[in-house]
C-alpha positions in Angstrom: -61.7 83.6 -6.9 -59.7 82.3 -3.9 -62.0 82.1 -0.9 -59.2 82.9 1.7 -58.1 86.1 3.4 -55.6 85.7 6.2 -53.3 88.0 8.1 -49.7 87.0 8.9 -50.7 86.4 12.5 -52.8 83.4 11.5 -49.9 81.5 10.1 -47.7 81.2 13.2 -45.9 77.8 12.9 -45.5 75.4 15.8 -42.0 75.4 17.3 -40.0 72.5 16.0 -39.3 71.2 19.5 -43.1 71.1 20.1 -43.7 69.0 17.0 -40.8 66.7 17.9 -42.1 66.3 21.4 -45.6 65.7 20.2 -44.3 63.0 17.8 -42.5 61.3 20.7 -45.5 61.4 23.0 -47.6 59.9 20.2 -45.3 57.0 19.1 -43.4 55.9 22.2 -46.3 55.0 24.5 -47.6 51.6 23.3 -44.2 50.5 22.1 -42.2 50.5 25.3 -43.1 47.6 27.6 -45.8 46.2 25.3 -45.9 42.5 24.5 -47.1 41.1 21.1 -50.8 41.0 21.4 -53.6 38.7 20.2 -54.0 40.1 16.7 -52.0 40.8 13.5 -49.3 42.5 15.6 -48.2 39.2 17.2 -48.4 37.4 13.8 -46.2 40.1 12.2 -43.7 39.9 15.0 -43.7 36.1 14.5 -42.7 36.5 10.8 -39.9 39.0 11.8 -38.6 36.8 14.5 -38.6 33.8 12.3 -36.7 35.7 9.6 -34.2 37.1 12.1 -33.4 33.7 13.6 -33.9 31.5 10.5 -32.3 30.9 7.1 -32.4 32.7 3.8 -35.5 30.7 2.8 -37.5 32.4 5.6 -36.6 35.8 4.1 -38.0 34.8 0.7 -40.9 32.8 2.1 -42.5 34.7 5.0 -43.7 32.3 7.7 -44.4 32.1 11.4 -42.3 29.3 12.8 -43.3 27.2 9.8 -46.8 28.6 9.2 -46.7 30.1 5.7 -47.7 33.7 5.4 -46.4 34.9 2.0 -49.6 36.7 0.9 -49.0 40.3 1.7 -45.3 40.8 0.8 -42.1 40.7 2.8 -40.8 44.4 3.1 -42.3 45.3 6.5 -41.1 42.0 7.9 -37.6 42.4 6.4 -37.4 45.8 8.1 -38.4 44.4 11.5 -36.2 41.4 11.2 -33.2 43.6 10.4 -34.0 45.7 13.5 -34.0 42.5 15.5 -30.7 41.4 14.1 -29.1 44.8 14.8 -30.6 45.7 18.1 -32.2 42.5 19.6 -29.1 41.8 21.7 -29.5 45.2 23.3 -33.2 45.8 23.7 -34.7 42.3 23.3 -36.4 41.0 20.2 -39.8 42.5 20.9 -38.6 46.0 21.5 -36.2 45.8 18.6 -39.1 45.0 16.3 -40.9 48.0 17.7 -38.0 50.2 16.5 -39.2 49.5 13.0 -42.6 51.0 13.9 -40.8 54.2 15.1 -39.0 54.5 11.7 -42.2 53.8 9.8 -44.1 56.5 11.7 -41.3 59.0 11.1 -41.4 58.2 7.4 -45.1 58.8 7.2 -45.2 62.0 9.4 -42.3 63.6 7.5 -43.7 62.7 4.1 -47.1 64.2 5.0 -45.5 67.4 6.4 -43.3 68.0 3.4 -46.2 67.2 1.0 -48.5 69.8 2.6 -45.6 72.3 2.8 -44.9 71.9 -0.9 -48.6 72.4 -1.8 -49.1 75.3 0.7 -46.3 77.5 -0.6 -47.4 77.3 -4.2 -48.7 80.7 -5.7 -52.2 79.5 -6.4 -52.7 78.3 -2.8 -51.8 81.6 -1.2 -54.4 83.8 0.5 -55.7 87.0 -1.2 -53.5 90.0 -0.6 -54.8 92.4 2.0 -55.5 96.0 1.0 -52.8 97.4 3.4 -50.4 94.4 3.3 -49.7 92.0 6.2 -50.6 88.8 4.3 -48.4 85.8 5.2 -45.3 84.8 3.2 -45.6 81.7 1.1 -43.1 79.6 3.2 -44.8 80.7 6.4 -48.2 79.8 5.0 -46.9 76.4 3.8 -45.3 75.6 7.2 -48.5 76.4 9.1 -50.6 74.3 6.8 -48.1 71.4 7.1 -48.3 71.7 10.9 -52.1 71.6 10.7 -52.0 68.5 8.5 -49.6 66.7 10.8 -51.8 67.5 13.8 -54.8 66.1 12.0 -52.8 63.1 11.0 -51.8 62.4 14.6 -55.4 63.0 15.8 -57.0 60.4 13.4 -58.4 57.7 15.7 -58.1 54.9 13.2 -54.4 55.5 12.7 -53.5 55.5 16.4 -53.4 51.8 17.1 -52.1 50.7 13.7 -49.2 53.1 13.9 -48.0 51.3 17.0 -48.2 47.8 15.4 -45.4 46.0 13.5 -47.7 45.2 10.5 -47.6 45.9 6.8 -50.6 48.2 7.1 -48.7 50.9 8.9 -45.8 50.8 6.4 -48.2 50.9 3.5 -49.8 54.1 5.0 -46.3 55.8 5.3 -45.3 54.7 1.8 -48.6 56.2 0.5 -47.6 59.5 2.2 -44.2 59.2 0.5 -45.9 58.6 -2.9 -48.0 61.7 -2.3 -44.9 63.7 -1.8 -43.1 62.4 -4.9 -46.3 62.9 -6.9 -46.5 66.5 -5.9 -42.9 67.0 -6.9 -43.5 65.4 -10.2 -46.6 67.6 -10.9 -44.6 70.6 -10.1 -41.7 69.6 -12.3 -42.5 66.7 -14.7 -39.3 64.8 -15.5 -38.0 61.3 -15.9 -36.2 61.5 -12.6 -39.3 62.5 -10.6 -41.3 59.8 -12.4 -38.7 57.2 -11.5 -38.7 58.3 -7.9 -42.5 57.8 -7.8 -41.9 54.4 -9.2 -39.5 53.6 -6.4 -42.1 54.5 -3.8 -44.7 52.4 -5.6 -42.3 49.5 -5.8 -41.8 49.6 -2.1 -45.6 49.5 -1.8 -45.7 46.4 -4.0 -43.2 44.7 -1.7 -45.2 45.7 1.3 -48.8 44.8 0.4 -49.1 43.8 -3.2 -49.7 45.5 -6.5 -53.4 46.5 -6.3 -52.9 49.8 -4.4 -49.8 50.9 -6.3 -51.5 50.2 -9.7 -54.5 52.3 -8.5 -52.3 55.1 -7.5 -50.6 55.1 -10.9 -54.0 55.5 -12.5 -54.7 58.4 -10.0 -51.5 60.1 -11.2 -52.7 60.0 -14.8 -56.1 61.4 -13.7 -54.3 64.2 -11.9 -52.3 65.0 -15.0 -55.5 65.4 -17.0 -57.0 67.8 -14.5 -53.8 69.8 -14.5 -53.6 69.8 -18.3 -50.2 68.2 -18.6 -49.2 67.0 -22.1 -50.8 63.5 -22.4 -48.1 61.9 -24.5 -45.3 63.0 -22.4 -47.1 62.0 -19.2 -47.7 58.5 -20.5 -44.0 58.1 -21.4 -43.0 59.3 -17.9 -45.6 57.1 -16.2 -44.2 54.2 -18.2 -40.8 54.9 -16.5 -42.7 55.0 -13.1 -44.1 51.6 -13.8 -40.8 50.2 -14.9 -39.0 51.5 -11.8 -41.8 50.0 -9.6 -41.5 46.7 -11.3 -37.7 46.7 -11.1 -37.8 47.2 -7.4 -40.5 44.6 -6.9 -38.2 42.1 -8.7 -35.8 42.3 -5.7 -38.1 39.8 -4.1 -40.2 38.3 -6.9 -37.3 37.1 -9.0 -35.2 35.3 -6.3 -38.4 33.8 -4.9 -39.3 32.5 -8.3 -35.9 31.2 -9.2 -34.7 29.8 -5.8 -38.1 28.2 -4.8 -37.6 28.5 -1.0 -38.6 25.3 0.8 -39.2 23.8 -2.7 -42.4 25.8 -3.2 -43.3 29.0 -5.1 -44.5 31.8 -2.8 -45.6 33.9 -5.7 -48.7 31.8 -6.4 -50.2 32.6 -2.9 -49.1 36.2 -3.2 -50.7 36.6 -6.6 -54.0 34.9 -5.5 -54.2 37.1 -2.4 -53.8 40.2 -4.6 -56.6 39.1 -7.0 -58.8 38.5 -4.0 -58.6 42.2 -3.1 -60.9 43.1 -6.1 -64.5 42.4 -6.5 -67.8 44.2 -7.3 -68.9 46.8 -4.8 -71.1 45.3 -2.1 -73.1 46.2 1.0 -70.3 45.1 3.3 -67.7 47.5 1.8 -70.2 50.4 1.8 -71.1 49.7 5.4 -67.5 49.6 6.4 -66.8 52.9 4.7 -69.7 54.7 6.2 -69.8 53.1 9.7 -66.1 52.7 10.5 -65.1 55.8 8.6 -67.1 58.1 10.9 -64.7 57.4 13.8 -61.7 56.2 11.9 -61.1 59.5 10.0 -62.1 61.8 12.9 -61.2 64.8 13.0 -60.1 64.8 9.3 -63.3 64.1 7.5 -65.4 67.2 8.6 -62.7 69.6 7.5 -62.0 67.6 4.3 -65.7 67.7 3.3 -65.6 71.5 4.0 -62.5 71.8 1.8 -64.4 70.1 -1.1 -67.2 72.6 -0.8 -65.0 75.7 -0.3 -62.7 74.9 -3.2 -65.3 73.4 -5.5 -64.7 75.9 -8.3 -60.9 75.4 -8.2 -60.7 72.0 -9.9 -57.5 72.6 -11.8 -55.3 73.6 -8.8 -52.5 71.2 -7.7 -53.3 71.4 -3.9 -56.9 70.4 -4.6 -56.4 67.9 -7.4 -53.8 65.6 -5.9 -55.2 64.9 -2.5 -58.8 64.7 -3.8 -57.9 62.3 -6.5 -55.9 60.1 -4.1 -58.9 60.1 -1.7 -61.3 59.2 -4.5 -59.0 56.3 -5.7 -58.5 54.9 -2.2 -62.3 55.1 -1.6 -62.8 53.1 -4.8 -60.4 50.5 -3.7 -62.2 50.2 -0.4 -65.6 49.8 -2.2 -64.2 47.1 -4.5 -62.8 45.0 -1.7 -65.0 42.0 -0.9 -64.2 42.1 2.8 -62.6 45.4 3.6 -59.9 45.6 6.2 -58.5 48.6 8.0 -55.6 48.6 5.5 -58.1 49.9 3.0 -59.3 52.6 5.4 -55.7 53.6 6.2 -55.0 54.5 2.6 -57.4 57.5 2.9 -55.8 59.0 6.0 -52.8 60.9 4.5 -54.7 62.6 1.6 -57.6 63.3 3.9 -55.3 65.0 6.4 -54.0 67.2 3.6 -57.5 68.1 2.4 -58.5 68.9 5.9 -55.6 71.3 6.4 -56.8 73.3 3.4 -60.3 73.1 4.7 -59.3 74.8 7.9 -58.7 78.0 5.8 -62.3 78.8 5.4 -64.0 77.2 8.5 -66.0 79.7 10.5 -64.9 80.6 14.0 -68.2 79.3 15.4 -67.6 75.8 13.9 -64.0 75.8 15.2 -65.2 76.7 18.7 -67.9 74.0 18.6 -65.3 71.3 17.6 -63.0 72.6 20.3 -65.6 72.3 23.0 -66.7 68.9 21.8 -63.1 67.7 22.0 -62.5 69.2 25.4 -65.7 67.7 26.9 -65.5 64.3 25.4 -61.7 63.7 25.8 -61.5 65.2 29.3 -64.4 63.0 30.3 -62.7 60.0 28.8 -59.4 60.8 30.6 -61.4 61.2 33.9 -63.1 57.9 33.5 -59.7 56.2 32.9 -58.3 57.7 36.0 -61.3 56.6 38.1 -61.1 53.0 36.8 -57.4 52.9 37.4 -57.8 54.1 41.0 -60.8 51.8 41.6 -58.9 48.7 40.5 -56.0 49.5 42.9 -58.1 50.4 45.9 -61.4 48.7 45.4 -63.3 52.0 45.6 -65.6 52.9 44.0 -66.8 49.3 44.0 -68.7 49.2 40.8 -65.8 50.5 38.5 -63.4 48.1 40.3 -65.7 45.1 39.6 -66.2 46.2 36.0 -62.5 46.3 35.3 -61.4 43.2 37.1 -64.2 41.0 35.8 -62.8 41.5 32.3 -59.4 40.0 33.3 -60.0 37.2 35.8 -57.0 36.4 37.9 -55.2 39.7 37.4 -53.7 41.4 40.4 -53.2 45.2 39.9 -49.9 46.7 40.9 -48.8 50.3 41.3 -46.0 51.4 39.0 -44.4 54.8 39.8 -43.0 55.5 36.4 -46.2 54.8 34.6 -48.1 56.9 37.1 -45.8 59.9 36.7 -45.9 59.8 32.9 -49.7 59.7 33.0 -49.9 62.5 35.6 -47.6 64.8 33.6 -49.6 64.1 30.4 -52.8 65.0 32.2 -51.4 68.2 33.5 -50.1 69.0 30.1 -53.6 68.5 28.7 -55.1 71.0 31.1 -52.4 73.5 30.3 -53.1 73.1 26.6 -56.8 73.6 27.2 -56.1 76.7 29.3 -53.9 78.2 26.6 -56.5 77.6 23.9 -59.3 79.1 26.0 -57.5 82.0 27.5 -55.4 83.1 24.6 -57.9 82.4 21.8 -55.2 82.2 19.2 -56.0 83.0 15.6 -53.5 80.5 14.1 -54.9 78.0 11.6 -54.1 74.8 13.6 -56.0 76.0 16.6 -59.1 74.0 15.4 -57.3 70.7 15.6 -54.7 71.1 18.4 -57.2 70.1 21.1 -58.5 67.1 19.1 -55.0 65.8 18.5 -53.8 66.5 22.0 -56.8 64.8 23.6 -56.4 61.7 21.5 -52.7 61.5 22.5 -53.6 61.9 26.2 -56.1 59.1 26.1 -53.5 56.8 24.4 -50.9 57.7 26.9 -53.2 56.9 29.8 -54.1 53.6 28.2 -50.5 52.7 27.6 -49.3 53.6 31.0 -52.0 53.1 33.6 -53.6 50.1 31.8 -50.7 48.6 29.9 -50.2 45.7 32.4 -54.0 45.0 32.2 -53.8 44.9 28.4 -50.7 42.7 28.3 -52.3 40.3 30.7 -55.5 40.2 28.6 -54.0 40.0 25.1 -50.6 38.2 25.6 -50.0 34.4 25.3 -46.7 34.5 27.2 -48.1 32.7 30.3 -49.8 29.9 28.2 -46.6 29.5 26.2 -44.5 28.9 29.3 -47.1 26.3 30.5 -47.0 24.4 27.2 -43.2 24.5 27.2 -43.1 22.9 30.7 -45.4 20.1 29.5 -43.4 19.3 26.3 -41.2 16.1 26.7 -37.5 16.6 26.3 -37.3 14.0 23.5 -40.1 15.6 21.4 -39.1 16.1 17.8 -41.7 18.7 16.7 -45.2 19.9 17.2 -48.0 20.0 14.7 -50.7 22.6 15.4 -53.8 24.3 14.2 -53.1 27.4 16.3 -53.6 30.7 14.6 -50.8 33.0 13.5 -50.8 35.2 16.6 -50.8 32.2 18.9 -48.2 30.3 17.0 -45.9 33.3 17.0 -46.3 33.7 20.8 -45.7 30.0 21.6 -42.6 29.9 19.4 -41.1 33.0 20.9 -42.0 32.7 24.6 -42.1 28.9 24.8 -39.4 28.1 22.3 -41.6 25.4 20.9 -40.4 23.6 17.7 -43.3 23.5 15.3 -43.4 21.6 12.0 -41.9 23.6 9.1 -43.3 25.0 5.9 -43.0 21.5 4.5 -44.9 19.4 7.2 -43.0 16.6 8.8 -44.0 13.6 11.0 -44.4 15.2 14.5 -45.0 13.3 17.7 -46.8 16.1 19.4 -50.1 17.9 18.5 -51.2 21.2 19.9 -54.9 21.9 19.2 -56.7 25.2 19.6 -60.4 25.0 20.0 -63.3 26.3 22.1 -64.5 25.1 25.5 -68.0 25.4 24.2 -67.5 22.1 22.4 -68.5 21.2 18.9 -66.6 19.5 16.1 -63.5 21.5 16.8 -63.2 20.1 20.3 -63.2 16.5 19.2 -60.4 14.2 20.3 -57.8 13.7 17.6 -57.9 9.9 17.8 -57.0 6.9 20.0 -53.3 7.1 19.1 -53.0 10.5 20.9 -52.6 10.9 24.6 -53.5 14.2 26.4 -50.4 15.7 28.1 -51.7 19.2 29.0 -54.8 21.4 28.8 -55.1 25.1 29.5 -56.1 28.5 28.4 -55.4 32.2 29.1 -57.0 33.3 32.4 -58.7 36.2 30.7 -60.4 34.0 28.0 -63.0 31.5 29.1 -63.8 30.2 25.6 -60.4 29.6 24.0 -58.7 26.4 24.9 -55.4 24.7 24.1 -54.6 20.9 24.4 -51.3 19.2 23.9 -51.3 15.6 22.8 -48.5 13.0 22.2 -48.6 10.3 19.6 -48.4 6.8 20.9 -45.1 5.1 20.0 
């Protein structure tokens, strides 16, 4: 029996303008005014920038100013490089690359919404009919569930930072959401056309981050067909079409890279080896990552998703239960099989978990919803208050202890007041209190009431960080100042620079300092840029008597990392 009884008043959908505004508040802070940071974000930007300003070989062999990086796949970088070429002259290359993050976010959000809507309006997902009528219409029920799933998706803490980065992980997550949508459409109406469309989505995933995840999702599709009792022979034929379509799309890069041999080298060998390295026997590290990081990474989705499994445990042959549950199970298996799990493996669980959580909301008791709401209000309001106190303290010096705590993390930083950032943060904070007042005073019965405060509070914290503290974070994580110092020390007659700098550092130095590094095929450079630690050790040794030190420096916010520029003796 279906465990759900709902009146029509419980399925009031969010206004479209509210969803649109929420999406903008979510994605724009952290993109505008943000420099490439000291992580994969700067490295990804470096690949995009190299492609946009390089030759056709850079598009087939992803690299960061000569540092090879062909392992993941080129699609996310193609997209960012195209944005730089189209809009870089108008917005600057960094902001142009961030436009790709906006498009990727929209792809994931829309795919998730339409997937949940398609599942929620199906007959078997509808609530029980009430004795005197008044139950919701299928489309209204589907829209409300889709709104709830999107709110949960936006509220997931692990997705927040990654969705604002120009990395392959964020694109992979959005393409997984698209694959979910195409899979639901196929299960509703099995056909060669729908199978081929799934294949196109999986092919894009291959180009983004390898073949391991798409192949696992193809297996998940077949498992879904067994639970839903679809004809096995026909399903296998159509999934063969899916596989063929995915392979055909992947050949857009694989075939030219194999035939043309960019820079005289085959990028597919490194790509294939990287894919094989994603699979191993389950170990303690993967299990620890799943349990420890997952607790905060998937909040607030995982409590509602677990409740959905319990509430719908006897409905194992229903489409809205089978598809998201199978995708979650397969993504969890991939995480456990990874020898050194990254956040990319965790991100694969976010879209199907958000859908499961939306269906879990249907049967959660009012007491549990109120407890989650009060937890969100207390924790997130306290977090916002702490951010405001620390921001005020760093500007005025009072209270003294918070001011010292902030400024000691970024030595040399001089805080400045920015009116626009302050007004955006203030309006966001006022909006949060209005949202809390609406939730507490009105006590709405709509399904998404249980997650609106969690999502709104997470977005508030992000807005405060990306407005009040964005200059701090740029100062702490950007290599722009060091790049300019190195560029000033480079002799005018220097040919090229050899370096052991990491991907993020190399990308920043090439972009901000316009340094000419050695290429994919190393040459004979007369300059050497070493990255090491001030703590000494083997990495801090002098490169040899034929090298003369020209410059030494570091970021003001990092006392351990050091860079040294040497010139080879004539």
